[in-house]
N, C-alpha and C positions, 0 to 999 in steps of 0.2 A: 717289073711287076710280075711277068710270067715266071721268072725264076723264083720270086717270093711265093706265088700261088702254088707252084709245083713242089715247094719245099726244098729247093736246091740249096746246097751249102756253098760257101765261097770257093771251095776246092772244085766244085762242079762247074763253075763258070768258065767260059773260054778265056784263054790267056790274052792279055792286052799287049799291044805292041809297045816299043820304047818311045814311040812318037806321042808326045803329050799335047800336040797342037790342038786337037779337037776334043780333048777330054775335060770334063768338069766334075766337081764334087759338090756335095751339099754342105752348106755352112749355116750356123745359127747366128742371127743378128740379135745380140742382147739388148740393143736399143729399141728395136721394133717388136721383138718377140717372134719374128717371122723366119722361116727357112728360106735361104737364098742359094743360088749356085755361084760358084767361083771357078774360073779356069784353073786346072790343076797346076799349071806352071806358076801362076800367081800365088796359089796357096802354099806351094813348096818354098817359093822365095820368101813369103811373109814369115813362114815358120822358121826358116834357117837364118834369115837376115832381116829382122823386123825394122820398120821405120815408123815414125809418128809424124803426122802432118796436120796443119791447119789449112783450111780452104776458104778463100774470100770470093764473094760474088762481085765481079767488077762492075756489074750493072747498077749496084746500089752504093750509097755513100757511107753506110755505117762502118765504123772502124772495127767492129766485132766480126770475127770469123763466122762464116755461115755454118760450118760444120768442121768435124775432124775426120781423119782417116788413118788407116794403118793399125798399129797395135795399141789398143787402149791401155794395156798394162804398161807399155813403154811410156806413153804420155803421162800417166799418173806418177811414174817414178823417174822421169827424165832427169831431174836435178841430181838424183843419186847415181843414175847410170852414167852421166857425164862427169860425175865427181865434182860438181860445182861447189865452190866454197873458198875459204881462205887458206893460204899456204905461206910458209916462209921459203923464199926462193933466193938461192945464192947466185953469184955472178956467173957461175958455170952452168946455170939453169937447173941444177939439182934442186929438188923441192921436197918439203915435208908438209903433210897435211896437218892442219891445226884441228883441235877438237871442235866439232860442229856446234857445241854448246858453250865453249869457253876458249877463246883464242889466246889465252895466256898459258895454254898447255897444248901439247901435241896430241894427236889422236890416240897415241899409246899411253897418255897420262903424264909424260915427262913435261917439265916446266919449259915454256916457250917465252922468249923475250922478243918484244916487238920494237926494241930501241935501235936495231941495226946490228947488234952484236952477233945475231944468228941468221942474218939475211934480210931481204926486203919483205915487208908485210904486203902481200899481194892477194888479189882475188882472181880466180880463173877456173879452168877445167883440167882434170887430171888424165883425160884420155883424148886421143885423136878422134875427131868426128867428121861427118860429112853433111853437107846441106845441098839440096837441089830445089830449083824453082821451075815451074812450068805452067803454061796457060793452056787450058783445054775447055772449049765450050763456054768461054766467058768466066771460067773459074780459075783463080790464081792459087796454085798449090805451093806450099812452103814446107818442106819435109826434112827431118833430121834422122840420121842413122849412124850406127857405128861402122858400117861398111858402105861402099858405093851402092847407090840405088840403081838397080838394073833398068836400062831403057831411058836413063836420064843423064843430063850433064851435071856432074857433081863437083862441088868445091870442097877441097880438103881443108880442115881447120886443125892445125897442129896444136899440141899441148902448149898453152900460153897463159899469160896473166897480165893484169894491170894493177895499178895502185889500189889497194883495198879501200882507202879513203875516197877514191875517185880522183885524187890529185896528188902530185908528188911534192916532196920537200927538196931542199938543196943543201948539200954539205958545203958550207961556205968556204972552208979553207982549201978544198980541192976542186970546187966548182963542179961537183958530181951530183946528178939528179938521183934521188933516193926515195924509198918508200918506208919511212920509219915513223914511229911514234916516239918523239924525243924532244924534250923541252930545252935542251942545251942551246945556248946562243949560237953555236956553230950551225944549227939547223933552223935558225930564225926564218920565218916565212915572210909572206908579203913582199914588200920592197926593202926589207932589211932595216926597218926603223928601230935602231937600238934605243933611242930615247923614249920609246914606248914600253920598254921592258918594265914589268911590275905595275903597269897601269891597266885601266879598263880597256885600253886599245892595244895591249900587248900582241905582238906577232910571233911570240915563242910558241912552238908546237903547231904552227899553222902551215898550210901549203904555200909554196913559193909562187909569186906572180911577178909581173913587171919585166919579164925577159922576152926578147925577140924569139921567134920560132927557131931561127938558126942557132942561137945560143943555147936554147933548151935542147935542141937535137944534139949539139956537141956535148952537153952535160950528160945526156942519157948514154951516149956511146962510151963514156969513160968507164961504164960498168963492164964493157966488153962486147963481143960480137953478138948480134941478135937482140940488143937492147935499144929501144927507141923511146921518144916521148909519144904523146897520144897519136894513134894511127886510125886511118880509115878502116883498116882491117879489124881492129879491136872494137871499134864503134859498131861495125856491122855485126860482129859476133854477139855483142850484147843486145842489140836491137832484135836480131833473129831469135835469140834464145828467149827474150821476153815475149815476143809475138807468138812463138810456137807454144811456149809453156802456158801463157796466160790467155791466149786466144783473142787478143785485141791489139790494135795499133795505137791506141790511146794510152800511153804510159802514165798520163796524168789522171786517168780515171780513178775514182775513189778506191782505196784499199779495202779488200774483202778477204778476211782470213779463212772463210769457209770455202770448201770445194763445191763445184756444181753437182748436178744429179749424176754425172758420169764419173765423178771423183777427180775432175780436172781443176786446175787453178783457174781463177776468174778475177775480174776487176783489174785494177792498176796499182800504182804506187803513190797515188795522191798527187797533190800539187808540186811536191818537192820544194826545195829552198828557192822559190821563185816569186814570193809574194811580198817582199820587203819594199817599202817605199824608197825610191832611189834617192830622194833628197835626204831622208833620214839616214840612209846608209852612208852617203857622202859626208854628212855632218858628223857621223860617228867615227869613221876612220878613213875617209877618202877612198871608198870603194875597195879597200883591201880585204883580204880574207878575215872571217870572224868565227869560223868553226874550227875547233881543235881537231887534229888528225885522229884523236881517240874517240870522237863522237860515233855512236852506233856500234862500237865493239861489243857491247853487252848483248846484242841480239845474235851473236855468233853467225851461223850460216843460215839463219831463218830469214823470212821476209816480214817487213813491217815498216812502221814509221816511228822514229825516235824524236821527241821534241827537245830541242836545245834552246835554252833561254839566253839570249844575248843581253848583257848588262851594260847600262850606261854609266856615266861618271858617278852618279849618286847611288849606284848599286841596284837601281830598279830595272826591271825587265823592259827593254825597248823593242824587242822582236822575239817571237817564239818561232824558231826555224824547224819545220817538219822535215827531218832528214829521212829520205827513203832508203830502205835497205833491201837489196835484191839478192837473196841467198848469200849474204855477207858483203856484197858490194854496196858501198855507201855512195850517195850522190851520183847515180848513174846518168843523171841529166840535171841541168840547172846548177845553181849556186855560183859557179865561175865558168867563163868561156874556156874552151880547150883548143890549144894549138894542135895542129895536125902535122905529123912528121912526114907522111908518105903521099901527100896530095896538096895541090894548090890549083887556082883557077887562072885561065887565060881569057881576057876580055876580047870579044869579037866586035867587028864593025857594027853589027846590028844590036849591040849591047847584051847579047847572050854571053854566057860563060861556059867555056869548054873545060871539062874536068880532066886534069893531068894527074896521073898516078904513077908511082914508082913500081915497076914490075917485080922487084925483088927486095926483100928486107935487107939483103946483104950488099946491095948496089951502092953506088956513089951518086949523089945528086945534091942540088942546091935549090932551096925554095926561091922561086922566081927565075930559074934558068930552065928552059924547056928541054935541054939536052938530057937524055937518059930517062925521060918520062914518056908515058904512053897516053895518048888522048882517047878518052872514052865518050861518055854522054855529054850533051850540051843542054844547058838550062833554057827555060823560056826567056823571052825578051820583054815581057810586059811588066817588069819591075817586081817589087816585093809583094808577096801574098802567101796565103796558106797553101801547103802542098796538096795536090790532088793525086798525082802519079809520080812514083819513084822508080828509078832504074835500080834493080837489084843485081843486074849483070855486073860481073867482075867485082862483086861485093862493094860497089861504090856508094850505094844509098844516096843517089843523086836525083834532085828534082828535075823532071822532064815536062811536067804540066802543073800549073797552079790553078787556083779557083776553088780550093777547099775552105775549111773553116776550123775553128778550135774544137769542133765536135764531129767533124766528118772526115772521111778518107784517112789521111795520116795524122791529122790534128796538130801538125807542127808547121813552123813558119820558114819561109825562104826569103832571106834578105839579099836582094840583087843590087849591084852598083847602078847608080843613076847617072845617065848621060855619057859615061866613059865608053870609048870605042876601041881602046887598045890597052895593053899593059897586063900585069899579072897581079893576082889578089890572093891574100891569105884565105884559106878555108878554116873558119872557126865553127865549132859544133857545141851544142848543149844549152847555151844561154846563161845569163847571170841572174843574181838573186832578185832583181826587180822586173824581169821580163814576163812574168805571169804565164798566161795561156799560150804565149809564143813558144815556150820551152818544150823540149822533148828530144828523143833519141834520133829523130830524122832531121833536126834543124840544120840548116846550112846558112852561113853568113859570109858573104864575099864582098864586103864594102871597103876593106882596108888594104893598103899596100903591104907587101911582104915584109917590110921592115918594122911594122907596127907592133907596139907592146903597150900594155896598160895594167893598172892595178887589179882589174878583175879578169885578167886572162892568165890561166895556169895551164896545166896539162898533167895527165897521169904518166907514170913510168910504165912502159910496156915491154914485154918480151915474148919470144916464142923459141922453143927449143930446137926448131928446125925451120927450113925455108917455108914461106907462106905464099904460095902463088895465088894470083887472082884470075887466072884462066882456068875454066872448068875442064874436066876430062869426062868423056862419054863412057858410061859403063854399059857394055853390050848385054842385051837381054839374053837369058839362057835359051 
């Protein structure tokens, strides 16, 4: 103020030192309209390497974030910054972005074929990104950046993708897991009921189900190195992206196309394909898939809900399936259960489940054999219930405390084995078409032996163009 009162110019002020430890600058908070101070170090970091975060108050049960932090502009444009959307990906992991409004052409206008002749029809992100989690003063921070966030432990998320339909198909003659939109009998879905071709129960053009996790893993690897069936890693990436972009942990919240007062996404993706009566589904086709892999393609890379009418034998609609679309990803939760390639559970004497995870996507492991796996978090022992607390450590998205509900905390369900005190269990995620409010991106189901398969269990085809570690790396503050 003295300098201002005496009319001094900037050049008249004394030189500052290179030490920024005790220096602050004035910043304007557009949300409150007030001037605030920020440490110079943090201001420089934010300007040169911005991040966007959502923050949850752990003292309250609401699934909605209490606030956001970091770069508002980044939060408003995060889907574009990360290049979320659909791609055609070849087995060598080369990828071409599809037009965000028309997936039957590339971004440059050239015709794109989704039948497998030009690659796998995948959904993912086109740049490497980083995510950090930290707890401070009862506030849980979940932040995304294109560079490691200084002063935090960062997880690297390599460029990767999963089946755009949410589930993969199977090339029958080679037993290769694929992501195509193709009605040829060679890609018949479900459990390969050829006698249903041409009927109201046809499995042509549907996702494959009825395979064991091990067989699905083998089929995925026929595409080459870095190809897997559904993974904990990809599930974590989708959940994190949804939470940070939409600001809620309740993915089944009603869809809202409008932005909030800060220009950020809000709401959820609706119930998803989770509300069909189980008896009616069983009577229709024995719990096999009923959505064509082409469903929702018309929305391109946008968000919304596409209603698909399932027809009965007389041609009448017997179920209207609300298919959720997340920037081009269909069925991010529910419809069918998902086998998980890189994780399974170990049952303990107290009936809790220890989470076993493959440390490398390039490693060798077998579902149900502990060798080569790393043990991380352990589940509660009190049986099945809604999830209250999840471990985000090591990207595992694993329940560590139950006692929530369909509208509080994570809003998703944890199915725990009852009475068993030893053995290994499949980890299934997502839920099927009649699980209702139990469904969601945090769901964990550990009731089945590792050899289990069923008509309503499928999995997406997943890939990453480089190693995907689950151990974070600390980024030194400047």
